[in-house]
N, C-alpha and C positions, 0 to 999 in steps of 0.2 A: 636482345637481338641488335645487331649492328647493320645498318644500311650503308652501303658503299656506292657512291654515284660518281662516275667519271664521264667527262665530255672531252672529245678530241676534235680538232680541226686539222685536216691533212695538208701537206705542203705541195701537192700537185699544182701545176700552173694552169690547168684547165679543169672544167667541171668533169670531163671524162676521166682525167687522171685521178682526181679526188674520188670519184665513184669507184674506180678500180682499187685504189688504196683502201677505201672503206670496205669493199667486198672482201679483200684479202685480210684485213684486220678483223672483221666480223667473223669470218670463218675460223681464224686462229682463236679468237675469244670463245666462240661457241663450242669448241672442242674441250675447253677446260673443265666443265662440270663432270664429265665422265672420268677425269683423271685426278680431281682434287676433292676428296670427300668432305672437306670443311664447308664447301659451298652448299647453302641451304636453298637459295633461289638465285637465278641468274638470267637477266634479260638484256639482250643486245639489240639496239635499234638504230637504223639509219634515219637521218633527218629527211623529211619529205616536204616540208613547207619552208618558205623563205630561205632558200639555199644560200643566198649571198650573205645573210646576216647571222645564221645560226651555226652551231657546231655541226660537224659531219656525222658523228657517231656517238652514241651514248651507251653506257653500261649501268645497270641498276642491279646490285647483288646484295644478298643478305647472308649474314654469318651469325652463329649463335652468340659469339662474344668477341672481344678484341683479340684474344689469343687465336681464335679461328681465323680472323682476318689476317693476322700476322703470319700464320701458317700458309695461307693462300699467297700472301705477298712474297714469301720466301720460297715457295714451291718451285722446283726447277722448270716445270712446264709453264708456269706463269712467267718466270724470268725469260723464257724464250720469246713469249709474246711481248714482253717489255722491250727486248732487244729489237724486235721487228718495229714496234711503235716508235722507238727512238730514231729510226731511219726515215719514217714517213710522216711524222707529226710536226705541225707548225706550232700548235698550242694545245695545252691540256689543262683542265680544271677538275678538281675532285673535292668531295666532302664525305666524311664518315660521321654518322650520328646514331644514337640509340633510338630504337622504336619500341 
């Protein structure tokens, strides 16, 4: 099993803008499991504590293997979300590891 974790900080200038960007990004991400069969588990969560220091949004997803993760990464619906994120993200961090 491969666990895929991504953290995003949005580029909005105010907390309200960042919250709106986070809601839009979360909605786009949460639609993916219904469209991408390689996803085994998928959790999207907004930060609720220490807003000024932490990332705004997190994804924790699991895939059976590296090939399934690659299929997810290359899927056209995922690429639409990537395009959205490129417009609204100030920073991104990710890690993939075996569990």
